[in-house]
C-alpha positions as CSV (number, residue, x, y, z in Angstrom):
1,M,-4.4,-29.6,22.2
2,E,-0.7,-29.9,22.4
3,S,1.4,-27.2,20.7
4,L,3.7,-28.2,17.9
5,P,7.4,-28.3,18.4
6,D,9.1,-25.1,17.1
7,S,12.8,-25.8,16.5
8,A,13.4,-22.3,14.9
9,G,11.4,-20.2,17.3
10,N,14.3,-18.7,19.2
11,A,16.1,-17.9,16.0
12,R,13.0,-16.3,14.5
13,R,12.3,-14.2,17.5
14,T,16.0,-13.0,17.6
15,W,15.8,-12.1,13.9
16,L,12.5,-10.3,14.4
17,R,13.9,-8.2,17.2
18,A,16.9,-7.3,15.1
19,V,14.7,-6.2,12.2
20,E,12.4,-4.2,14.5
21,T,15.3,-2.3,16.0
22,E,17.0,-1.3,12.8
23,P,16.4,2.4,11.8
24,P,14.5,2.7,8.5
25,A,16.4,3.8,5.5
26,A,15.9,7.6,4.8
27,Q,15.9,7.4,1.0
28,S,16.8,4.9,-1.6
29,D,19.4,5.6,-4.2
30,F,16.7,5.9,-6.8
31,E,14.9,8.7,-4.9
32,R,18.2,10.6,-4.8
33,S,19.0,10.1,-8.5
34,A,19.0,12.9,-11.0
35,I,16.5,11.0,-13.2
36,W,13.9,11.0,-10.4
37,R,14.3,14.8,-9.8
38,G,14.1,15.3,-13.6
39,V,10.8,13.6,-13.7
40,F,9.4,15.9,-11.1
41,V,10.8,19.0,-12.8
42,A,9.3,17.9,-16.1
43,A,5.9,17.2,-14.5
44,F,6.0,20.6,-12.9
45,I,6.8,22.4,-16.2
46,V,4.1,20.5,-18.1
47,T,1.6,21.4,-15.3
48,V,2.5,25.1,-15.4
49,I,2.3,25.2,-19.2
50,N,-1.1,23.6,-19.3
51,I,-2.8,25.8,-16.7
52,P,-4.2,28.7,-18.6
53,V,-3.9,32.2,-17.1
54,S,-7.4,33.1,-18.2
55,P,-9.7,31.1,-20.4
56,P,-10.3,32.6,-23.9
57,T,-13.6,34.3,-24.3
58,V,-15.3,33.1,-27.5
59,Q,-18.7,34.6,-28.3
60,T,-20.8,32.5,-30.5
61,R,-24.2,33.3,-31.8
62,A,-26.6,30.4,-31.9
63,P,-29.4,30.6,-34.4
64,V,-32.7,31.2,-32.7
65,R,-35.6,29.5,-34.2
66,A,-39.2,30.5,-33.6
67,T,-41.1,28.1,-31.5
68,V,-44.7,27.2,-32.3
């Protein structure tokens, strides 16, 4: 089977090499924004508030019925 002609092969390989050698971005602008940090601070506060220090002790008396 003959291979198909690839007129853009060299350009594609050059582009791929350039993309592979670029250093990845450290953080996006969104991750550095005050809104993103505010979301994490709010989530932390809600989590801390909802974790009880000690569960309340409630003593209930269930009626005991005589079994036959």
